[in-house]
PDB file of N, CA, C and O in Angstrom:
ATOM      1  N   MET A   1      30.116  -0.679  14.359  1.00  0.00           N
ATOM      2  CA  MET A   1      28.824  -0.528  14.298  1.00  0.00           C
ATOM      3  C   MET A   1      28.013  -0.265  15.473  1.00  0.00           C
ATOM      4  O   MET A   1      27.149   0.612  15.488  1.00  0.00           O
ATOM      5  N   VAL A   2      28.301  -1.062  16.513  1.00  0.00           N
ATOM      6  CA  VAL A   2      27.598  -1.032  17.884  1.00  0.00           C
ATOM      7  C   VAL A   2      27.992   0.316  18.475  1.00  0.00           C
ATOM      8  O   VAL A   2      27.158   0.946  19.125  1.00  0.00           O
ATOM      9  N   VAL A   3      29.287   0.816  18.273  1.00  0.00           N
ATOM     10  CA  VAL A   3      29.591   2.088  18.851  1.00  0.00           C
ATOM     11  C   VAL A   3      28.912   3.248  18.250  1.00  0.00           C
ATOM     12  O   VAL A   3      28.568   4.228  18.911  1.00  0.00           O
ATOM     13  N   CYS A   4      28.730   3.121  16.998  1.00  0.00           N
ATOM     14  CA  CYS A   4      27.959   4.265  16.333  1.00  0.00           C
ATOM     15  C   CYS A   4      26.508   4.223  16.732  1.00  0.00           C
ATOM     16  O   CYS A   4      25.952   5.313  16.871  1.00  0.00           O
ATOM     17  N   PHE A   5      25.831   3.148  16.934  1.00  0.00           N
ATOM     18  CA  PHE A   5      24.536   2.967  17.489  1.00  0.00           C
ATOM     19  C   PHE A   5      24.416   3.623  18.765  1.00  0.00           C
ATOM     20  O   PHE A   5      23.507   4.427  18.972  1.00  0.00           O
ATOM     21  N   VAL A   6      25.318   3.316  19.670  1.00  0.00           N
ATOM     22  CA  VAL A   6      25.159   3.700  21.232  1.00  0.00           C
ATOM     23  C   VAL A   6      25.391   5.149  21.010  1.00  0.00           C
ATOM     24  O   VAL A   6      24.591   5.913  21.550  1.00  0.00           O
ATOM     25  N   THR A   7      26.390   5.669  20.280  1.00  0.00           N
ATOM     26  CA  THR A   7      26.718   7.073  20.272  1.00  0.00           C
ATOM     27  C   THR A   7      25.387   7.894  19.754  1.00  0.00           C
ATOM     28  O   THR A   7      24.971   8.911  20.310  1.00  0.00           O
ATOM     29  N   THR A   8      24.828   7.324  18.673  1.00  0.00           N
ATOM     30  CA  THR A   8      23.547   8.100  18.167  1.00  0.00           C
ATOM     31  C   THR A   8      22.528   8.094  19.365  1.00  0.00           C
ATOM     32  O   THR A   8      21.937   9.141  19.630  1.00  0.00           O
ATOM     33  N   ILE A   9      22.325   7.066  20.025  1.00  0.00           N
ATOM     34  CA  ILE A   9      21.394   6.978  21.159  1.00  0.00           C
ATOM     35  C   ILE A   9      21.663   8.024  22.225  1.00  0.00           C
ATOM     36  O   ILE A   9      20.768   8.731  22.690  1.00  0.00           O
ATOM     37  N   VAL A  10      22.897   8.088  22.581  1.00  0.00           N
ATOM     38  CA  VAL A  10      23.336   9.007  23.576  1.00  0.00           C
ATOM     39  C   VAL A  10      23.167  10.528  23.162  1.00  0.00           C
ATOM     40  O   VAL A  10      22.860  11.424  23.948  1.00  0.00           O
ATOM     41  N   LEU A  11      23.406  10.676  21.859  1.00  0.00           N
ATOM     42  CA  LEU A  11      23.340  12.131  21.299  1.00  0.00           C
ATOM     43  C   LEU A  11      21.831  12.416  21.295  1.00  0.00           C
ATOM     44  O   LEU A  11      21.384  13.495  21.681  1.00  0.00           O
ATOM     45  N   LEU A  12      21.046  11.391  20.837  1.00  0.00           N
ATOM     46  CA  LEU A  12      19.517  11.818  20.835  1.00  0.00           C
ATOM     47  C   LEU A  12      19.038  12.110  22.284  1.00  0.00           C
ATOM     48  O   LEU A  12      18.230  13.025  22.448  1.00  0.00           O
ATOM     49  N   ILE A  13      19.431  11.476  23.217  1.00  0.00           N
ATOM     50  CA  ILE A  13      18.962  11.618  24.696  1.00  0.00           C
ATOM     51  C   ILE A  13      19.532  12.939  25.084  1.00  0.00           C
ATOM     52  O   ILE A  13      18.805  13.765  25.637  1.00  0.00           O
ATOM     53  N   THR A  14      20.840  13.205  24.820  1.00  0.00           N
ATOM     54  CA  THR A  14      21.276  14.478  25.277  1.00  0.00           C
ATOM     55  C   THR A  14      20.531  15.675  24.582  1.00  0.00           C
ATOM     56  O   THR A  14      20.127  16.608  25.276  1.00  0.00           O
ATOM     57  N   LEU A  15      20.341  15.660  23.210  1.00  0.00           N
ATOM     58  CA  LEU A  15      19.723  16.637  22.607  1.00  0.00           C
ATOM     59  C   LEU A  15      18.332  16.869  23.067  1.00  0.00           C
ATOM     60  O   LEU A  15      17.880  18.013  23.124  1.00  0.00           O
ATOM     61  N   SER A  16      17.669  15.872  23.383  1.00  0.00           N
ATOM     62  CA  SER A  16      16.222  15.835  23.922  1.00  0.00           C
ATOM     63  C   SER A  16      16.189  16.629  25.222  1.00  0.00           C
ATOM     64  O   SER A  16      15.307  17.465  25.419  1.00  0.00           O
ATOM     65  N   ILE A  17      17.162  16.367  26.124  1.00  0.00           N
ATOM     66  CA  ILE A  17      17.294  16.994  27.505  1.00  0.00           C
ATOM     67  C   ILE A  17      17.641  18.502  27.197  1.00  0.00           C
ATOM     68  O   ILE A  17      17.048  19.419  27.765  1.00  0.00           O
ATOM     69  N   THR A  18      18.581  18.695  26.314  1.00  0.00           N
ATOM     70  CA  THR A  18      19.056  20.075  26.043  1.00  0.00           C
ATOM     71  C   THR A  18      17.950  20.912  25.485  1.00  0.00           C
ATOM     72  O   THR A  18      17.804  22.051  25.928  1.00  0.00           O
ATOM     73  N   PHE A  19      17.152  20.449  24.548  1.00  0.00           N
ATOM     74  CA  PHE A  19      16.007  21.129  24.019  1.00  0.00           C
ATOM     75  C   PHE A  19      14.919  21.367  25.042  1.00  0.00           C
ATOM     76  O   PHE A  19      14.335  22.450  25.078  1.00  0.00           O
ATOM     77  N   ASN A  20      14.632  20.376  25.877  1.00  0.00           N
ATOM     78  CA  ASN A  20      13.780  20.586  26.776  1.00  0.00           C
ATOM     79  C   ASN A  20      14.043  21.673  27.743  1.00  0.00           C
ATOM     80  O   ASN A  20      13.172  22.448  28.141  1.00  0.00           O
ATOM     81  N   ALA A  21      15.414  21.696  28.141  1.00  0.00           N
ATOM     82  CA  ALA A  21      15.704  22.759  29.132  1.00  0.00           C
ATOM     83  C   ALA A  21      15.713  24.197  28.425  1.00  0.00           C
ATOM     84  O   ALA A  21      15.363  25.192  29.059  1.00  0.00           O
ATOM     85  N   PHE A  22      16.132  24.273  27.071  1.00  0.00           N
ATOM     86  CA  PHE A  22      15.972  25.413  26.399  1.00  0.00           C
ATOM     87  C   PHE A  22      14.667  26.004  26.408  1.00  0.00           C
ATOM     88  O   PHE A  22      14.474  27.187  26.689  1.00  0.00           O
ATOM     89  N   ILE A  23      13.653  25.080  26.063  1.00  0.00           N
ATOM     90  CA  ILE A  23      12.251  25.557  25.926  1.00  0.00           C
ATOM     91  C   ILE A  23      11.784  25.955  27.457  1.00  0.00           C
ATOM     92  O   ILE A  23      11.105  26.971  27.602  1.00  0.00           O
ATOM     93  N   THR A  24      12.052  25.365  28.295  1.00  0.00           N
ATOM     94  CA  THR A  24      11.591  25.630  29.674  1.00  0.00           C
ATOM     95  C   THR A  24      12.144  26.882  30.222  1.00  0.00           C
ATOM     96  O   THR A  24      11.510  27.531  31.054  1.00  0.00           O
ATOM     97  N   LEU A  25      13.416  27.281  29.745  1.00  0.00           N
ATOM     98  CA  LEU A  25      14.118  28.546  30.165  1.00  0.00           C
ATOM     99  C   LEU A  25      13.602  29.779  29.346  1.00  0.00           C
ATOM    100  O   LEU A  25      13.158  30.781  29.906  1.00  0.00           O
ATOM    101  N   PHE A  26      13.685  29.648  28.033  1.00  0.00           N
ATOM    102  CA  PHE A  26      13.563  30.730  27.050  1.00  0.00           C
ATOM    103  C   PHE A  26      12.236  30.827  26.565  1.00  0.00           C
ATOM    104  O   PHE A  26      11.891  31.916  26.106  1.00  0.00           O
ATOM    105  N   LEU A  27      11.332  29.778  26.585  1.00  0.00           N
ATOM    106  CA  LEU A  27       9.880  29.884  26.057  1.00  0.00           C
ATOM    107  C   LEU A  27       8.960  29.543  27.111  1.00  0.00           C
ATOM    108  O   LEU A  27       8.289  28.519  26.991  1.00  0.00           O
ATOM    109  N   PRO A  28       8.849  30.251  28.097  1.00  0.00           N
ATOM    110  CA  PRO A  28       7.989  29.861  29.325  1.00  0.00           C
ATOM    111  C   PRO A  28       6.449  29.696  28.837  1.00  0.00           C
ATOM    112  O   PRO A  28       5.656  29.042  29.513  1.00  0.00           O
ATOM    113  N   GLU A  29       6.100  30.284  27.708  1.00  0.00           N
ATOM    114  CA  GLU A  29       4.696  30.131  27.276  1.00  0.00           C
ATOM    115  C   GLU A  29       4.297  28.700  26.857  1.00  0.00           C
ATOM    116  O   GLU A  29       3.147  28.261  26.821  1.00  0.00           O
ATOM    117  N   TYR A  30       5.400  28.064  26.555  1.00  0.00           N
ATOM    118  CA  TYR A  30       5.188  26.657  26.211  1.00  0.00           C
ATOM    119  C   TYR A  30       5.273  25.635  27.225  1.00  0.00           C
ATOM    120  O   TYR A  30       5.173  24.454  26.893  1.00  0.00           O
ATOM    121  N   THR A  31       5.448  25.970  28.434  1.00  0.00           N
ATOM    122  CA  THR A  31       5.442  24.967  29.527  1.00  0.00           C
ATOM    123  C   THR A  31       3.973  25.112  30.177  1.00  0.00           C
ATOM    124  O   THR A  31       3.229  26.091  30.115  1.00  0.00           O
ATOM    125  N   ASN A  32       3.775  23.984  30.760  1.00  0.00           N
ATOM    126  CA  ASN A  32       2.490  23.681  31.460  1.00  0.00           C
ATOM    127  C   ASN A  32       1.248  23.686  30.542  1.00  0.00           C
ATOM    128  O   ASN A  32       0.150  24.092  30.922  1.00  0.00           O
ATOM    129  N   LYS A  33       1.503  23.203  29.296  1.00  0.00           N
ATOM    130  CA  LYS A  33       0.451  23.332  28.333  1.00  0.00           C
ATOM    131  C   LYS A  33      -0.610  22.277  28.704  1.00  0.00           C
ATOM    132  O   LYS A  33      -1.793  22.461  28.415  1.00  0.00           O
ATOM    133  N   GLU A  34      -0.175  21.145  29.359  1.00  0.00           N
ATOM    134  CA  GLU A  34      -1.117  20.010  29.653  1.00  0.00           C
ATOM    135  C   GLU A  34      -2.185  20.552  30.615  1.00  0.00           C
ATOM    136  O   GLU A  34      -3.340  20.126  30.582  1.00  0.00           O
ATOM    137  N   GLU A  35      -1.751  21.559  31.523  1.00  0.00           N
ATOM    138  CA  GLU A  35      -2.686  22.032  32.443  1.00  0.00           C
ATOM    139  C   GLU A  35      -3.729  22.773  31.801  1.00  0.00           C
ATOM    140  O   GLU A  35      -4.838  22.785  32.337  1.00  0.00           O
ATOM    141  N   LEU A  36      -3.514  23.466  30.604  1.00  0.00           N
ATOM    142  CA  LEU A  36      -4.550  24.148  29.886  1.00  0.00           C
ATOM    143  C   LEU A  36      -5.400  23.307  29.018  1.00  0.00           C
ATOM    144  O   LEU A  36      -6.486  23.721  28.611  1.00  0.00           O
ATOM    145  N   ILE A  37      -4.899  22.040  28.699  1.00  0.00           N
ATOM    146  CA  ILE A  37      -5.645  21.326  27.778  1.00  0.00           C
ATOM    147  C   ILE A  37      -7.040  20.811  28.298  1.00  0.00           C
ATOM    148  O   ILE A  37      -7.929  20.450  27.527  1.00  0.00           O
ATOM    149  N   LYS A  38      -7.165  20.807  29.735  1.00  0.00           N
ATOM    150  CA  LYS A  38      -8.406  20.357  30.242  1.00  0.00           C
ATOM    151  C   LYS A  38      -9.554  21.360  29.998  1.00  0.00           C
ATOM    152  O   LYS A  38     -10.715  21.052  30.271  1.00  0.00           O
ATOM    153  N   TYR A  39      -9.243  22.487  29.516  1.00  0.00           N
ATOM    154  CA  TYR A  39     -10.390  23.351  29.222  1.00  0.00           C
ATOM    155  C   TYR A  39     -10.683  23.294  27.734  1.00  0.00           C
ATOM    156  O   TYR A  39      -9.867  23.691  26.901  1.00  0.00           O
ATOM    157  N   SER A  40     -11.981  22.743  27.393  1.00  0.00           N
ATOM    158  CA  SER A  40     -12.289  22.568  26.042  1.00  0.00           C
ATOM    159  C   SER A  40     -12.433  23.710  25.211  1.00  0.00           C
ATOM    160  O   SER A  40     -12.127  23.709  24.018  1.00  0.00           O
ATOM    161  N   THR A  41     -12.967  24.838  25.920  1.00  0.00           N
ATOM    162  CA  THR A  41     -13.160  26.128  25.128  1.00  0.00           C
ATOM    163  C   THR A  41     -12.456  27.272  26.053  1.00  0.00           C
ATOM    164  O   THR A  41     -12.171  27.128  27.242  1.00  0.00           O
ATOM    165  N   ASN A  42     -12.249  28.354  25.320  1.00  0.00           N
ATOM    166  CA  ASN A  42     -11.665  29.530  25.863  1.00  0.00           C
ATOM    167  C   ASN A  42     -12.585  30.045  26.955  1.00  0.00           C
ATOM    168  O   ASN A  42     -12.143  30.441  28.033  1.00  0.00           O
ATOM    169  N   GLU A  43     -14.048  30.029  26.610  1.00  0.00           N
ATOM    170  CA  GLU A  43     -14.896  30.498  27.632  1.00  0.00           C
ATOM    171  C   GLU A  43     -14.767  29.840  29.021  1.00  0.00           C
ATOM    172  O   GLU A  43     -14.866  30.475  30.071  1.00  0.00           O
ATOM    173  N   GLN A  44     -14.530  28.472  28.937  1.00  0.00           N
ATOM    174  CA  GLN A  44     -14.483  27.766  30.173  1.00  0.00           C
ATOM    175  C   GLN A  44     -13.130  28.301  31.002  1.00  0.00           C
ATOM    176  O   GLN A  44     -13.159  28.595  32.197  1.00  0.00           O
ATOM    177  N   TYR A  45     -12.125  28.363  30.288  1.00  0.00           N
ATOM    178  CA  TYR A  45     -10.932  28.967  30.966  1.00  0.00           C
ATOM    179  C   TYR A  45     -11.212  30.328  31.545  1.00  0.00           C
ATOM    180  O   TYR A  45     -10.885  30.544  32.712  1.00  0.00           O
ATOM    181  N   LEU A  46     -11.774  31.235  30.845  1.00  0.00           N
ATOM    182  CA  LEU A  46     -11.988  32.588  31.289  1.00  0.00           C
ATOM    183  C   LEU A  46     -13.050  32.568  32.410  1.00  0.00           C
ATOM    184  O   LEU A  46     -12.979  33.416  33.299  1.00  0.00           O
ATOM    185  N   LYS A  47     -13.945  31.723  32.411  1.00  0.00           N
ATOM    186  CA  LYS A  47     -14.954  31.579  33.505  1.00  0.00           C
ATOM    187  C   LYS A  47     -14.348  31.171  34.716  1.00  0.00           C
ATOM    188  O   LYS A  47     -14.682  31.677  35.787  1.00  0.00           O
ATOM    189  N   LEU A  48     -13.366  30.176  34.615  1.00  0.00           N
ATOM    190  CA  LEU A  48     -12.662  29.741  35.836  1.00  0.00           C
ATOM    191  C   LEU A  48     -11.843  30.846  36.433  1.00  0.00           C
ATOM    192  O   LEU A  48     -11.880  31.098  37.638  1.00  0.00           O
ATOM    193  N   LYS A  49     -11.042  31.556  35.499  1.00  0.00           N
ATOM    194  CA  LYS A  49     -10.170  32.764  36.000  1.00  0.00           C
ATOM    195  C   LYS A  49     -11.137  33.827  36.582  1.00  0.00           C
ATOM    196  O   LYS A  49     -10.725  34.425  37.576  1.00  0.00           O
ATOM    197  N   SER A  50     -12.335  34.139  36.115  1.00  0.00           N
ATOM    198  CA  SER A  50     -13.004  35.241  36.618  1.00  0.00           C
ATOM    199  C   SER A  50     -13.881  34.777  37.886  1.00  0.00           C
ATOM    200  O   SER A  50     -14.484  35.616  38.554  1.00  0.00           O
ATOM    201  N   TYR A  51     -13.920  33.544  38.157  1.00  0.00           N
ATOM    202  CA  TYR A  51     -14.513  33.113  39.403  1.00  0.00           C
ATOM    203  C   TYR A  51     -14.003  33.621  40.743  1.00  0.00           C
ATOM    204  O   TYR A  51     -14.765  33.947  41.652  1.00  0.00           O
ATOM    205  N   ASP A  52     -12.644  33.674  40.824  1.00  0.00           N
ATOM    206  CA  ASP A  52     -11.990  34.061  41.923  1.00  0.00           C
ATOM    207  C   ASP A  52     -10.761  35.033  41.525  1.00  0.00           C
ATOM    208  O   ASP A  52      -9.587  34.702  41.688  1.00  0.00           O
ATOM    209  N   LYS A  53     -11.158  36.232  41.001  1.00  0.00           N
ATOM    210  CA  LYS A  53     -10.212  36.957  40.374  1.00  0.00           C
ATOM    211  C   LYS A  53      -9.183  37.516  41.380  1.00  0.00           C
ATOM    212  O   LYS A  53      -8.006  37.646  41.044  1.00  0.00           O
ATOM    213  N   ASP A  54      -9.584  37.821  42.508  1.00  0.00           N
ATOM    214  CA  ASP A  54      -8.569  38.347  43.436  1.00  0.00           C
ATOM    215  C   ASP A  54      -7.526  37.258  43.777  1.00  0.00           C
ATOM    216  O   ASP A  54      -6.350  37.551  43.991  1.00  0.00           O
ATOM    217  N   PHE A  55      -7.962  36.078  43.817  1.00  0.00           N
ATOM    218  CA  PHE A  55      -6.839  34.990  44.129  1.00  0.00           C
ATOM    219  C   PHE A  55      -5.817  34.877  42.818  1.00  0.00           C
ATOM    220  O   PHE A  55      -4.602  34.795  43.001  1.00  0.00           O
ATOM    221  N   TYR A  56      -6.343  34.878  41.607  1.00  0.00           N
ATOM    222  CA  TYR A  56      -5.531  34.789  40.553  1.00  0.00           C
ATOM    223  C   TYR A  56      -4.625  36.002  40.279  1.00  0.00           C
ATOM    224  O   TYR A  56      -3.506  35.934  39.769  1.00  0.00           O
ATOM    225  N   MET A  57      -5.274  37.161  40.697  1.00  0.00           N
ATOM    226  CA  MET A  57      -4.465  38.421  40.426  1.00  0.00           C
ATOM    227  C   MET A  57      -3.230  38.556  41.434  1.00  0.00           C
ATOM    228  O   MET A  57      -2.224  39.188  41.111  1.00  0.00           O
ATOM    229  N   ASN A  58      -3.354  37.969  42.586  1.00  0.00           N
ATOM    230  CA  ASN A  58      -2.284  38.104  43.618  1.00  0.00           C
ATOM    231  C   ASN A  58      -1.257  36.867  43.564  1.00  0.00           C
ATOM    232  O   ASN A  58      -0.301  36.814  44.337  1.00  0.00           O
ATOM    233  N   ASN A  59      -1.511  35.893  42.618  1.00  0.00           N
ATOM    234  CA  ASN A  59      -0.547  34.737  42.525  1.00  0.00           C
ATOM    235  C   ASN A  59      -0.074  34.747  41.261  1.00  0.00           C
ATOM    236  O   ASN A  59       0.744  33.899  40.902  1.00  0.00           O
TER     237      ASN A  59
END
């Protein structure tokens, strides 16, 4: 029973790491979402991006 429990925990941890790596590699649009959450509206985000357009276009 204890072996089954430990195996389940190890599998859950392994799967979470694997899925995180998969999302990071193959779905880059879903990474760094916490950076975009600070903008409450789309207008605020676009206003920031248009503030220094040359900087953002070159990076």
